[in-house]
A tleap script that builds the chain and sets N, CA, C and O, in Angstrom:
source leaprc.protein.ff14SB
mol = sequence {
  NMET THR LEU LYS ASP ARG ARG ILE HIE LEU
  PHE LEU GLN LEU PHE PHE LEU LEU VAL GLY
  LEU TYR GLN PHE VAL GLU LEU ILE GLY SER
  LEU GLN SER GLY GLN PHE SER GLY ASN LEU
  PHE GLU PHE GLN TYR ASN ASP LEU PRO ALA
  LEU THR LEU GLY THR SER ILE ILE VAL GLY
  VAL ALA SER LEU VAL SER SER PHE SER LEU
  TRP THR ARG ALA SER TRP ALA TYR GLY PHE
  SER LEU PHE THR SER GLY ILE LEU PHE SER
  TYR HIE LEU MET ASN LEU SER SER ALA ILE
  HIE GLN ASN SER TYR GLU ILE ILE PRO ILE
  VAL LEU VAL LEU VAL VAL ILE LEU GLN SER
  PHE PRO PHE LEU LEU ARG ARG SER TYR ARG
  SER CMET
}
set mol.1.N position { 18.972 -34.015 -14.085 }
set mol.1.CA position { 17.948 -33.337 -13.324 }
set mol.1.C position { 16.946 -34.363 -12.820 }
set mol.1.O position { 16.453 -35.191 -13.586 }
set mol.2.N position { 16.654 -34.304 -11.556 }
set mol.2.CA position { 15.672 -35.217 -10.998 }
set mol.2.C position { 14.267 -34.706 -11.292 }
set mol.2.O position { 14.081 -33.587 -11.770 }
set mol.3.N position { 13.299 -35.537 -11.000 }
set mol.3.CA position { 11.907 -35.158 -11.238 }
set mol.3.C position { 11.519 -33.953 -10.376 }
set mol.3.O position { 10.786 -33.069 -10.822 }
set mol.4.N position { 12.016 -33.929 -9.146 }
set mol.4.CA position { 11.724 -32.802 -8.252 }
set mol.4.C position { 12.312 -31.503 -8.814 }
set mol.4.O position { 11.659 -30.460 -8.783 }
set mol.5.N position { 13.541 -31.568 -9.326 }
set mol.5.CA position { 14.163 -30.381 -9.916 }
set mol.5.C position { 13.415 -29.919 -11.159 }
set mol.5.O position { 13.295 -28.716 -11.391 }
set mol.6.N position { 12.914 -30.846 -11.956 }
set mol.6.CA position { 12.143 -30.475 -13.145 }
set mol.6.C position { 10.850 -29.771 -12.770 }
set mol.6.O position { 10.442 -28.809 -13.420 }
set mol.7.N position { 10.211 -30.258 -11.715 }
set mol.7.CA position { 8.970 -29.612 -11.268 }
set mol.7.C position { 9.239 -28.208 -10.740 }
set mol.7.O position { 8.482 -27.280 -11.021 }
set mol.8.N position { 10.310 -28.054 -9.979 }
set mol.8.CA position { 10.664 -26.726 -9.469 }
set mol.8.C position { 11.018 -25.804 -10.626 }
set mol.8.O position { 10.639 -24.633 -10.629 }
set mol.9.N position { 11.746 -26.328 -11.609 }
set mol.9.CA position { 12.124 -25.553 -12.794 }
set mol.9.C position { 10.877 -25.065 -13.539 }
set mol.9.O position { 10.794 -23.895 -13.912 }
set mol.10.N position { 9.920 -25.953 -13.752 }
set mol.10.CA position { 8.680 -25.582 -14.440 }
set mol.10.C position { 7.880 -24.571 -13.623 }
set mol.10.O position { 7.326 -23.618 -14.171 }
set mol.11.N position { 7.823 -24.784 -12.307 }
set mol.11.CA position { 7.108 -23.850 -11.445 }
set mol.11.C position { 7.734 -22.462 -11.505 }
set mol.11.O position { 7.017 -21.467 -11.606 }
set mol.12.N position { 9.062 -22.382 -11.443 }
set mol.12.CA position { 9.728 -21.079 -11.498 }
set mol.12.C position { 9.541 -20.416 -12.853 }
set mol.12.O position { 9.401 -19.196 -12.941 }
set mol.13.N position { 9.540 -21.217 -13.903 }
set mol.13.CA position { 9.309 -20.672 -15.241 }
set mol.13.C position { 7.930 -20.026 -15.321 }
set mol.13.O position { 7.794 -18.906 -15.812 }
set mol.14.N position { 6.914 -20.727 -14.842 }
set mol.14.CA position { 5.553 -20.180 -14.850 }
set mol.14.C position { 5.416 -19.007 -13.880 }
set mol.14.O position { 4.705 -18.043 -14.162 }
set mol.15.N position { 6.094 -19.093 -12.743 }
set mol.15.CA position { 6.050 -18.018 -11.752 }
set mol.15.C position { 6.614 -16.719 -12.322 }
set mol.15.O position { 5.995 -15.664 -12.184 }
set mol.16.N position { 7.775 -16.785 -12.957 }
set mol.16.CA position { 8.360 -15.576 -13.536 }
set mol.16.C position { 7.495 -15.026 -14.662 }
set mol.16.O position { 7.393 -13.810 -14.829 }
set mol.17.N position { 6.872 -15.908 -15.434 }
set mol.17.CA position { 5.975 -15.454 -16.494 }
set mol.17.C position { 4.774 -14.719 -15.906 }
set mol.17.O position { 4.408 -13.645 -16.383 }
set mol.18.N position { 4.163 -15.294 -14.876 }
set mol.18.CA position { 2.999 -14.664 -14.251 }
set mol.18.C position { 3.362 -13.349 -13.556 }
set mol.18.O position { 2.600 -12.384 -13.615 }
set mol.19.N position { 4.514 -13.312 -12.904 }
set mol.19.CA position { 4.927 -12.072 -12.237 }
set mol.19.C position { 5.208 -10.980 -13.262 }
set mol.19.O position { 4.863 -9.820 -13.040 }
set mol.20.N position { 5.830 -11.340 -14.380 }
set mol.20.CA position { 6.078 -10.354 -15.432 }
set mol.20.C position { 4.792 -9.801 -16.004 }
set mol.20.O position { 4.671 -8.595 -16.219 }
set mol.21.N position { 3.827 -10.679 -16.252 }
set mol.21.CA position { 2.529 -10.223 -16.759 }
set mol.21.C position { 1.791 -9.393 -15.713 }
set mol.21.O position { 1.154 -8.395 -16.049 }
set mol.22.N position { 1.877 -9.805 -14.437 }
set mol.22.CA position { 1.240 -9.057 -13.352 }
set mol.22.C position { 1.825 -7.650 -13.242 }
set mol.22.O position { 1.094 -6.689 -13.001 }
set mol.23.N position { 3.138 -7.529 -13.418 }
set mol.23.CA position { 3.768 -6.210 -13.342 }
set mol.23.C position { 3.230 -5.284 -14.420 }
set mol.23.O position { 2.959 -4.113 -14.154 }
set mol.24.N position { 3.075 -5.801 -15.637 }
set mol.24.CA position { 2.578 -4.947 -16.718 }
set mol.24.C position { 1.093 -4.631 -16.549 }
set mol.24.O position { 0.662 -3.525 -16.878 }
set mol.25.N position { 0.307 -5.572 -16.048 }
set mol.25.CA position { -1.111 -5.296 -15.788 }
set mol.25.C position { -1.248 -4.255 -14.680 }
set mol.25.O position { -2.077 -3.351 -14.777 }
set mol.26.N position { -0.445 -4.377 -13.636 }
set mol.26.CA position { -0.470 -3.399 -12.550 }
set mol.26.C position { -0.015 -2.026 -13.047 }
set mol.26.O position { -0.565 -1.004 -12.637 }
set mol.27.N position { 0.973 -2.000 -13.914 }
set mol.27.CA position { 1.458 -0.736 -14.473 }
set mol.27.C position { 0.388 -0.066 -15.322 }
set mol.27.O position { 0.165 1.139 -15.199 }
set mol.28.N position { -0.269 -0.828 -16.174 }
set mol.28.CA position { -1.339 -0.275 -17.015 }
set mol.28.C position { -2.506 0.197 -16.152 }
set mol.28.O position { -3.094 1.245 -16.419 }
set mol.29.N position { -2.843 -0.575 -15.116 }
set mol.29.CA position { -3.922 -0.178 -14.213 }
set mol.29.C position { -3.613 1.104 -13.469 }
set mol.29.O position { -4.492 1.948 -13.298 }
set mol.30.N position { -2.375 1.261 -13.023 }
set mol.30.CA position { -2.025 2.490 -12.304 }
set mol.30.C position { -1.966 3.694 -13.240 }
set mol.30.O position { -2.256 4.816 -12.825 }
set mol.31.N position { -1.594 3.470 -14.495 }
set mol.31.CA position { -1.593 4.581 -15.453 }
set mol.31.C position { -3.014 5.002 -15.819 }
set mol.31.O position { -3.278 6.192 -15.988 }
set mol.32.N position { -3.931 4.044 -15.943 }
set mol.32.CA position { -5.310 4.370 -16.292 }
set mol.32.C position { -6.078 4.963 -15.125 }
set mol.32.O position { -7.013 5.737 -15.333 }
set mol.33.N position { -5.705 4.619 -13.911 }
set mol.33.CA position { -6.437 5.128 -12.757 }
set mol.33.C position { -6.074 6.573 -12.427 }
set mol.33.O position { -6.743 7.212 -11.615 }
set mol.34.N position { -5.037 7.079 -13.042 }
set mol.34.CA position { -4.636 8.449 -12.755 }
set mol.34.C position { -3.813 8.569 -11.495 }
set mol.34.O position { -3.725 9.649 -10.911 }
set mol.35.N position { -3.212 7.478 -11.068 }
set mol.35.CA position { -2.401 7.495 -9.861 }
set mol.35.C position { -1.194 8.416 -10.029 }
set mol.35.O position { -0.742 9.031 -9.063 }
set mol.36.N position { -0.680 8.513 -11.231 }
set mol.36.CA position { 0.469 9.363 -11.509 }
set mol.36.C position { 0.027 10.635 -12.221 }
set mol.36.O position { 0.589 11.010 -13.250 }
set mol.37.N position { -0.976 11.287 -11.671 }
set mol.37.CA position { -1.480 12.509 -12.301 }
set mol.37.C position { -0.472 13.641 -12.124 }
set mol.37.O position { 0.275 13.688 -11.147 }
set mol.38.N position { -0.474 14.523 -13.068 }
set mol.38.CA position { 0.456 15.641 -12.997 }
set mol.38.C position { 1.786 15.296 -13.635 }
set mol.38.O position { 1.861 14.473 -14.547 }
set mol.39.N position { 2.816 15.927 -13.150 }
set mol.39.CA position { 4.147 15.744 -13.701 }
set mol.39.C position { 4.785 14.485 -13.125 }
set mol.39.O position { 4.690 14.227 -11.926 }
set mol.40.N position { 5.424 13.717 -13.970 }
set mol.40.CA position { 6.063 12.480 -13.522 }
set mol.40.C position { 7.352 12.734 -12.755 }
set mol.40.O position { 7.862 11.834 -12.088 }
set mol.41.N position { 7.882 13.940 -12.841 }
set mol.41.CA position { 9.151 14.241 -12.200 }
set mol.41.C position { 8.996 15.112 -10.958 }
set mol.41.O position { 9.961 15.742 -10.526 }
set mol.42.N position { 7.794 15.159 -10.374 }
set mol.42.CA position { 7.558 15.852 -9.110 }
set mol.42.C position { 7.235 14.815 -8.053 }
set mol.42.O position { 6.564 13.821 -8.330 }
set mol.43.N position { 7.713 15.050 -6.841 }
set mol.43.CA position { 7.497 14.095 -5.764 }
set mol.43.C position { 6.019 14.001 -5.408 }
set mol.43.O position { 5.342 15.014 -5.231 }
set mol.44.N position { 5.531 12.771 -5.306 }
set mol.44.CA position { 4.175 12.490 -4.861 }
set mol.44.C position { 4.255 11.342 -3.866 }
set mol.44.O position { 4.797 10.284 -4.185 }
set mol.45.N position { 3.729 11.538 -2.680 }
set mol.45.CA position { 3.743 10.519 -1.628 }
set mol.45.C position { 5.169 10.060 -1.328 }
set mol.45.O position { 5.425 8.864 -1.190 }
set mol.46.N position { 6.093 11.013 -1.227 }
set mol.46.CA position { 7.504 10.747 -0.948 }
set mol.46.C position { 8.141 9.815 -1.963 }
set mol.46.O position { 9.017 9.026 -1.608 }
set mol.47.N position { 7.725 9.889 -3.200 }
set mol.47.CA position { 8.255 9.032 -4.253 }
set mol.47.C position { 8.249 9.800 -5.566 }
set mol.47.O position { 7.443 10.710 -5.761 }
set mol.48.N position { 9.137 9.433 -6.447 }
set mol.48.CA position { 9.207 10.035 -7.770 }
set mol.48.C position { 8.513 9.092 -8.750 }
set mol.48.O position { 9.009 7.990 -8.982 }
set mol.49.N position { 7.372 9.493 -9.336 }
set mol.49.CA position { 6.603 8.586 -10.193 }
set mol.49.C position { 7.376 8.046 -11.392 }
set mol.49.O position { 7.135 6.914 -11.810 }
set mol.50.N position { 8.289 8.819 -11.951 }
set mol.50.CA position { 9.061 8.335 -13.104 }
set mol.50.C position { 9.936 7.150 -12.707 }
set mol.50.O position { 10.077 6.197 -13.474 }
set mol.51.N position { 10.523 7.206 -11.515 }
set mol.51.CA position { 11.338 6.082 -11.048 }
set mol.51.C position { 10.480 4.861 -10.745 }
set mol.51.O position { 10.899 3.731 -10.996 }
set mol.52.N position { 9.295 5.077 -10.214 }
set mol.52.CA position { 8.388 3.967 -9.938 }
set mol.52.C position { 7.976 3.270 -11.224 }
set mol.52.O position { 7.963 2.041 -11.292 }
set mol.53.N position { 7.642 4.049 -12.241 }
set mol.53.CA position { 7.278 3.464 -13.535 }
set mol.53.C position { 8.461 2.740 -14.166 }
set mol.53.O position { 8.306 1.653 -14.722 }
set mol.54.N position { 9.633 3.341 -14.079 }
set mol.54.CA position { 10.828 2.724 -14.654 }
set mol.54.C position { 11.187 1.409 -13.995 }
set mol.54.O position { 11.514 0.436 -14.674 }
set mol.55.N position { 11.128 1.377 -12.666 }
set mol.55.CA position { 11.454 0.129 -11.971 }
set mol.55.C position { 10.409 -0.940 -12.235 }
set mol.55.O position { 10.742 -2.122 -12.317 }
set mol.56.N position { 9.167 -0.549 -12.367 }
set mol.56.CA position { 8.123 -1.521 -12.680 }
set mol.56.C position { 8.350 -2.143 -14.053 }
set mol.56.O position { 8.166 -3.346 -14.233 }
set mol.57.N position { 8.749 -1.325 -15.014 }
set mol.57.CA position { 9.032 -1.847 -16.358 }
set mol.57.C position { 10.253 -2.756 -16.334 }
set mol.57.O position { 10.248 -3.815 -16.962 }
set mol.58.N position { 11.299 -2.357 -15.617 }
set mol.58.CA position { 12.517 -3.169 -15.541 }
set mol.58.C position { 12.234 -4.512 -14.884 }
set mol.58.O position { 12.708 -5.546 -15.356 }
set mol.59.N position { 11.466 -4.506 -13.800 }
set mol.59.CA position { 11.141 -5.755 -13.107 }
set mol.59.C position { 10.289 -6.656 -13.992 }
set mol.59.O position { 10.508 -7.867 -14.029 }
set mol.60.N position { 9.328 -6.088 -14.700 }
set mol.60.CA position { 8.485 -6.888 -15.591 }
set mol.60.C position { 9.267 -7.513 -16.731 }
set mol.60.O position { 9.086 -8.690 -17.044 }
set mol.61.N position { 10.138 -6.724 -17.353 }
set mol.61.CA position { 10.947 -7.242 -18.464 }
set mol.61.C position { 11.931 -8.297 -17.964 }
set mol.61.O position { 12.117 -9.325 -18.616 }
set mol.62.N position { 12.562 -8.053 -16.814 }
set mol.62.CA position { 13.504 -9.033 -16.264 }
set mol.62.C position { 12.798 -10.345 -15.937 }
set mol.62.O position { 13.364 -11.417 -16.151 }
set mol.63.N position { 11.575 -10.275 -15.424 }
set mol.63.CA position { 10.828 -11.495 -15.119 }
set mol.63.C position { 10.482 -12.266 -16.385 }
set mol.63.O position { 10.590 -13.492 -16.418 }
set mol.64.N position { 10.070 -11.558 -17.419 }
set mol.64.CA position { 9.736 -12.232 -18.678 }
set mol.64.C position { 10.975 -12.831 -19.341 }
set mol.64.O position { 10.909 -13.931 -19.890 }
set mol.65.N position { 12.100 -12.125 -19.298 }
set mol.65.CA position { 13.346 -12.666 -19.855 }
set mol.65.C position { 13.803 -13.878 -19.053 }
set mol.65.O position { 14.294 -14.852 -19.624 }
set mol.66.N position { 13.645 -13.825 -17.746 }
set mol.66.CA position { 14.013 -14.957 -16.903 }
set mol.66.C position { 13.147 -16.173 -17.206 }
set mol.66.O position { 13.648 -17.296 -17.260 }
set mol.67.N position { 11.860 -15.957 -17.401 }
set mol.67.CA position { 10.965 -17.060 -17.757 }
set mol.67.C position { 11.348 -17.655 -19.102 }
set mol.67.O position { 11.367 -18.876 -19.261 }
set mol.68.N position { 11.654 -16.799 -20.072 }
set mol.68.CA position { 12.051 -17.282 -21.395 }
set mol.68.C position { 13.376 -18.036 -21.336 }
set mol.68.O position { 13.543 -19.052 -22.010 }
set mol.69.N position { 14.321 -17.542 -20.531 }
set mol.69.CA position { 15.612 -18.226 -20.432 }
set mol.69.C position { 15.475 -19.578 -19.742 }
set mol.69.O position { 16.178 -20.525 -20.093 }
set mol.70.N position { 14.579 -19.678 -18.766 }
set mol.70.CA position { 14.334 -20.983 -18.145 }
set mol.70.C position { 13.651 -21.927 -19.119 }
set mol.70.O position { 13.890 -23.134 -19.090 }
set mol.71.N position { 12.805 -21.386 -19.979 }
set mol.71.CA position { 12.119 -22.217 -20.964 }
set mol.71.C position { 13.095 -22.768 -22.000 }
set mol.71.O position { 12.993 -23.926 -22.403 }
set mol.72.N position { 14.039 -21.936 -22.427 }
set mol.72.CA position { 15.021 -22.385 -23.423 }
set mol.72.C position { 16.173 -23.156 -22.793 }
set mol.72.O position { 17.005 -23.720 -23.503 }
set mol.73.N position { 16.227 -23.184 -21.476 }
set mol.73.CA position { 17.286 -23.864 -20.723 }
set mol.73.C position { 18.673 -23.359 -21.110 }
set mol.73.O position { 19.598 -24.137 -21.341 }
set mol.74.N position { 18.789 -22.054 -21.173 }
set mol.74.CA position { 20.078 -21.431 -21.482 }
set mol.74.C position { 21.048 -21.669 -20.329 }
set mol.74.O position { 20.631 -21.903 -19.194 }
set mol.75.N position { 22.332 -21.609 -20.625 }
set mol.75.CA position { 23.335 -21.881 -19.593 }
set mol.75.C position { 23.335 -20.802 -18.510 }
set mol.75.O position { 23.712 -21.077 -17.371 }
set mol.76.N position { 22.925 -19.602 -18.841 }
set mol.76.CA position { 22.911 -18.494 -17.894 }
set mol.76.C position { 21.549 -18.308 -17.228 }
set mol.76.O position { 21.346 -17.327 -16.513 }
set mol.77.N position { 20.623 -19.224 -17.450 }
set mol.77.CA position { 19.246 -19.046 -16.978 }
set mol.77.C position { 19.149 -18.982 -15.457 }
set mol.77.O position { 18.433 -18.138 -14.917 }
set mol.78.N position { 19.863 -19.866 -14.764 }
set mol.78.CA position { 19.725 -19.896 -13.306 }
set mol.78.C position { 20.389 -18.688 -12.649 }
set mol.78.O position { 19.874 -18.160 -11.663 }
set mol.79.N position { 21.512 -18.251 -13.180 }
set mol.79.CA position { 22.153 -17.048 -12.647 }
set mol.79.C position { 21.300 -15.811 -12.864 }
set mol.79.O position { 21.161 -14.979 -11.967 }
set mol.80.N position { 20.725 -15.690 -14.064 }
set mol.80.CA position { 19.862 -14.539 -14.336 }
set mol.80.C position { 18.574 -14.620 -13.526 }
set mol.80.O position { 18.052 -13.592 -13.094 }
set mol.81.N position { 18.057 -15.822 -13.315 }
set mol.81.CA position { 16.854 -15.978 -12.488 }
set mol.81.C position { 17.139 -15.606 -11.041 }
set mol.81.O position { 16.280 -15.051 -10.356 }
set mol.82.N position { 18.340 -15.910 -10.579 }
set mol.82.CA position { 18.731 -15.507 -9.231 }
set mol.82.C position { 18.820 -13.983 -9.133 }
set mol.82.O position { 18.383 -13.397 -8.143 }
set mol.83.N position { 19.381 -13.347 -10.153 }
set mol.83.CA position { 19.444 -11.883 -10.213 }
set mol.83.C position { 18.040 -11.283 -10.248 }
set mol.83.O position { 17.757 -10.311 -9.548 }
set mol.84.N position { 17.160 -11.867 -11.068 }
set mol.84.CA position { 15.781 -11.389 -11.166 }
set mol.84.C position { 15.045 -11.579 -9.846 }
set mol.84.O position { 14.232 -10.739 -9.459 }
set mol.85.N position { 15.326 -12.675 -9.159 }
set mol.85.CA position { 14.698 -12.895 -7.855 }
set mol.85.C position { 15.101 -11.814 -6.867 }
set mol.85.O position { 14.273 -11.346 -6.086 }
set mol.86.N position { 16.355 -11.416 -6.894 }
set mol.86.CA position { 16.805 -10.333 -6.019 }
set mol.86.C position { 16.127 -9.018 -6.336 }
set mol.86.O position { 15.727 -8.283 -5.434 }
set mol.87.N position { 15.996 -8.719 -7.633 }
set mol.87.CA position { 15.309 -7.489 -8.036 }
set mol.87.C position { 13.843 -7.538 -7.617 }
set mol.87.O position { 13.312 -6.564 -7.083 }
set mol.88.N position { 13.193 -8.672 -7.860 }
set mol.88.CA position { 11.784 -8.816 -7.477 }
set mol.88.C position { 11.605 -8.684 -5.972 }
set mol.88.O position { 10.672 -8.032 -5.504 }
set mol.89.N position { 12.505 -9.308 -5.217 }
set mol.89.CA position { 12.405 -9.255 -3.762 }
set mol.89.C position { 12.520 -7.818 -3.266 }
set mol.89.O position { 11.711 -7.378 -2.448 }
set mol.90.N position { 13.514 -7.085 -3.752 }
set mol.90.CA position { 13.680 -5.708 -3.281 }
set mol.90.C position { 12.537 -4.812 -3.756 }
set mol.90.O position { 12.081 -3.947 -3.008 }
set mol.91.N position { 12.071 -5.008 -4.987 }
set mol.91.CA position { 10.975 -4.188 -5.509 }
set mol.91.C position { 9.701 -4.392 -4.693 }
set mol.91.O position { 9.047 -3.425 -4.303 }
set mol.92.N position { 9.354 -5.637 -4.439 }
set mol.92.CA position { 8.111 -5.903 -3.711 }
set mol.92.C position { 8.237 -5.570 -2.229 }
set mol.92.O position { 7.252 -5.189 -1.597 }
set mol.93.N position { 9.421 -5.707 -1.673 }
set mol.93.CA position { 9.608 -5.322 -0.279 }
set mol.93.C position { 9.468 -3.808 -0.109 }
set mol.93.O position { 8.916 -3.341 0.887 }
set mol.94.N position { 9.965 -3.048 -1.075 }
set mol.94.CA position { 9.815 -1.589 -1.022 }
set mol.94.C position { 8.365 -1.160 -1.242 }
set mol.94.O position { 7.919 -0.173 -0.656 }
set mol.95.N position { 7.630 -1.883 -2.073 }
set mol.95.CA position { 6.233 -1.526 -2.334 }
set mol.95.C position { 5.286 -2.007 -1.243 }
set mol.95.O position { 4.114 -1.631 -1.233 }
set mol.96.N position { 5.774 -2.827 -0.333 }
set mol.96.CA position { 4.911 -3.342 0.728 }
set mol.96.C position { 4.435 -2.226 1.654 }
set mol.96.O position { 3.282 -2.238 2.087 }
set mol.97.N position { 5.297 -1.267 1.965 }
set mol.97.CA position { 4.891 -0.195 2.884 }
set mol.97.C position { 3.822 0.699 2.260 }
set mol.97.O position { 2.871 1.091 2.937 }
set mol.98.N position { 3.970 1.024 0.976 }
set mol.98.CA position { 2.944 1.859 0.343 }
set mol.98.C position { 1.638 1.089 0.172 }
set mol.98.O position { 0.561 1.684 0.217 }
set mol.99.N position { 1.720 -0.223 -0.022 }
set mol.99.CA position { 0.500 -1.026 -0.144 }
set mol.99.C position { -0.236 -1.099 1.187 }
set mol.99.O position { -1.466 -1.134 1.212 }
set mol.100.N position { 0.493 -1.122 2.275 }
set mol.100.CA position { -0.147 -1.160 3.593 }
set mol.100.C position { -0.914 0.137 3.839 }
set mol.100.O position { -2.018 0.106 4.381 }
set mol.101.N position { -0.346 1.266 3.450 }
set mol.101.CA position { -0.979 2.558 3.703 }
set mol.101.C position { -2.076 2.908 2.706 }
set mol.101.O position { -3.060 3.543 3.085 }
set mol.102.N position { -1.935 2.512 1.443 }
set mol.102.CA position { -2.876 2.959 0.421 }
set mol.102.C position { -3.935 1.919 0.080 }
set mol.102.O position { -5.127 2.224 0.128 }
set mol.103.N position { -3.537 0.717 -0.258 }
set mol.103.CA position { -4.485 -0.299 -0.713 }
set mol.103.C position { -4.080 -1.638 -0.117 }
set mol.103.O position { -3.117 -2.260 -0.565 }
set mol.104.N position { -4.808 -2.071 0.881 }
set mol.104.CA position { -4.411 -3.285 1.591 }
set mol.104.C position { -4.626 -4.555 0.772 }
set mol.104.O position { -4.094 -5.605 1.134 }
set mol.105.N position { -5.383 -4.492 -0.313 }
set mol.105.CA position { -5.576 -5.682 -1.141 }
set mol.105.C position { -4.334 -6.017 -1.963 }
set mol.105.O position { -4.192 -7.147 -2.431 }
set mol.106.N position { -3.449 -5.065 -2.143 }
set mol.106.CA position { -2.204 -5.324 -2.866 }
set mol.106.C position { -1.209 -6.120 -2.035 }
set mol.106.O position { -0.219 -6.621 -2.568 }
set mol.107.N position { -1.460 -6.241 -0.741 }
set mol.107.CA position { -0.538 -6.963 0.132 }
set mol.107.C position { -0.505 -8.445 -0.216 }
set mol.107.O position { 0.553 -9.069 -0.128 }
set mol.108.N position { -1.631 -9.019 -0.607 }
set mol.108.CA position { -1.717 -10.461 -0.862 }
set mol.108.C position { -0.778 -10.902 -1.982 }
set mol.108.O position { 0.016 -11.814 -1.755 }
set mol.109.N position { -0.818 -10.306 -3.188 }
set mol.109.CA position { 0.140 -10.760 -4.208 }
set mol.109.C position { 1.586 -10.438 -3.861 }
set mol.109.O position { 2.493 -11.182 -4.234 }
set mol.110.N position { 1.812 -9.331 -3.147 }
set mol.110.CA position { 3.181 -8.982 -2.769 }
set mol.110.C position { 3.751 -10.033 -1.825 }
set mol.110.O position { 4.887 -10.474 -1.998 }
set mol.111.N position { 2.976 -10.432 -0.838 }
set mol.111.CA position { 3.451 -11.435 0.117 }
set mol.111.C position { 3.627 -12.791 -0.564 }
set mol.111.O position { 4.573 -13.515 -0.254 }
set mol.112.N position { 2.733 -13.146 -1.484 }
set mol.112.CA position { 2.892 -14.408 -2.220 }
set mol.112.C position { 4.184 -14.415 -3.035 }
set mol.112.O position { 4.899 -15.416 -3.061 }
set mol.113.N position { 4.478 -13.308 -3.695 }
set mol.113.CA position { 5.719 -13.220 -4.474 }
set mol.113.C position { 6.931 -13.326 -3.555 }
set mol.113.O position { 7.893 -14.023 -3.878 }
set mol.114.N position { 6.894 -12.641 -2.416 }
set mol.114.CA position { 8.022 -12.689 -1.484 }
set mol.114.C position { 8.243 -14.092 -0.934 }
set mol.114.O position { 9.387 -14.530 -0.806 }
set mol.115.N position { 7.176 -14.798 -0.609 }
set mol.115.CA position { 7.311 -16.156 -0.067 }
set mol.115.C position { 7.875 -17.106 -1.114 }
set mol.115.O position { 8.757 -17.909 -0.808 }
set mol.116.N position { 7.380 -17.026 -2.340 }
set mol.116.CA position { 7.881 -17.909 -3.400 }
set mol.116.C position { 9.344 -17.615 -3.701 }
set mol.116.O position { 10.127 -18.537 -3.931 }
set mol.117.N position { 9.717 -16.350 -3.701 }
set mol.117.CA position { 11.113 -15.998 -3.962 }
set mol.117.C position { 12.013 -16.537 -2.859 }
set mol.117.O position { 13.077 -17.089 -3.139 }
set mol.118.N position { 11.598 -16.383 -1.619 }
set mol.118.CA position { 12.413 -16.904 -0.521 }
set mol.118.C position { 12.518 -18.424 -0.573 }
set mol.118.O position { 13.557 -18.982 -0.221 }
set mol.119.N position { 11.464 -19.095 -1.003 }
set mol.119.CA position { 11.501 -20.550 -1.125 }
set mol.119.C position { 12.373 -21.002 -2.292 }
set mol.119.O position { 12.934 -22.097 -2.253 }
set mol.120.N position { 12.494 -20.177 -3.326 }
set mol.120.CA position { 13.243 -20.593 -4.516 }
set mol.120.C position { 14.725 -20.247 -4.451 }
set mol.120.O position { 15.495 -20.742 -5.274 }
set mol.121.N position { 15.149 -19.421 -3.509 }
set mol.121.CA position { 16.559 -19.049 -3.433 }
set mol.121.C position { 17.502 -20.252 -3.312 }
set mol.121.O position { 18.498 -20.295 -4.034 }
set mol.122.N position { 17.238 -21.231 -2.436 }
set mol.122.CA position { 18.180 -22.367 -2.346 }
set mol.122.C position { 18.308 -23.152 -3.653 }
set mol.122.O position { 19.411 -23.552 -4.025 }
set mol.123.N position { 17.200 -23.374 -4.348 }
set mol.123.CA position { 17.252 -24.102 -5.618 }
set mol.123.C position { 18.052 -23.325 -6.652 }
set mol.123.O position { 18.898 -23.896 -7.340 }
set mol.124.N position { 17.791 -22.028 -6.768 }
set mol.124.CA position { 18.504 -21.222 -7.760 }
set mol.124.C position { 19.987 -21.102 -7.433 }
set mol.124.O position { 20.823 -21.113 -8.337 }
set mol.125.N position { 20.320 -20.988 -6.155 }
set mol.125.CA position { 21.731 -20.946 -5.767 }
set mol.125.C position { 22.432 -22.250 -6.126 }
set mol.125.O position { 23.526 -22.236 -6.689 }
set mol.126.N position { 21.809 -23.366 -5.805 }
set mol.126.CA position { 22.406 -24.670 -6.096 }
set mol.126.C position { 22.581 -24.868 -7.598 }
set mol.126.O position { 23.638 -25.311 -8.045 }
set mol.127.N position { 21.555 -24.543 -8.375 }
set mol.127.CA position { 21.625 -24.749 -9.824 }
set mol.127.C position { 22.592 -23.767 -10.490 }
set mol.127.O position { 23.251 -24.127 -11.466 }
set mol.128.N position { 22.689 -22.540 -9.985 }
set mol.128.CA position { 23.607 -21.580 -10.610 }
set mol.128.C position { 25.061 -21.946 -10.312 }
set mol.128.O position { 25.932 -21.705 -11.148 }
set mol.129.N position { 25.343 -22.523 -9.141 }
set mol.129.CA position { 26.712 -22.951 -8.849 }
set mol.129.C position { 27.102 -24.167 -9.672 }
set mol.129.O position { 28.264 -24.310 -10.050 }
set mol.130.N position { 26.151 -25.042 -9.953 }
set mol.130.CA position { 26.453 -26.234 -10.745 }
set mol.130.C position { 26.649 -25.917 -12.213 }
set mol.130.O position { 27.348 -26.649 -12.914 }
set mol.131.N position { 26.049 -24.846 -12.690 }
set mol.131.CA position { 26.160 -24.526 -14.112 }
set mol.131.C position { 27.457 -23.796 -14.447 }
set mol.131.O position { 27.778 -23.629 -15.623 }
set mol.132.N position { 28.207 -23.359 -13.438 }
set mol.132.CA position { 29.468 -22.647 -13.697 }
set mol.132.C position { 30.566 -23.609 -14.083 }
set mol.132.O position { 31.695 -23.189 -14.336 }
savepdb mol mol.pdb
quit
């Protein structure tokens, strides 16, 4: 591993850790604010709140597991990080439209996550192919 690859590896490790923590903080904040008031299985704003909560938990756990696997340098770390990047990309891309309509301040972290994920795809693809 070159010095540049080590820096990218460390950056991605910290990035996945921060995104995982951000997901859980955002989840706790939305639960405390009463955003999901009423029944979790009734449609609100063209969305099912139970699915939104479930996907938020899955994305947060996947990000934390990806960060831990990069930290331990497991053989499957880059493949799982690539999978987690895909999940994060689709999750944040889907939440971008609701953030535009409801709370425009949420756009900033969403766009930052999307840009970092798009920048990290070539590195993760290269490293996951080499580890096979």
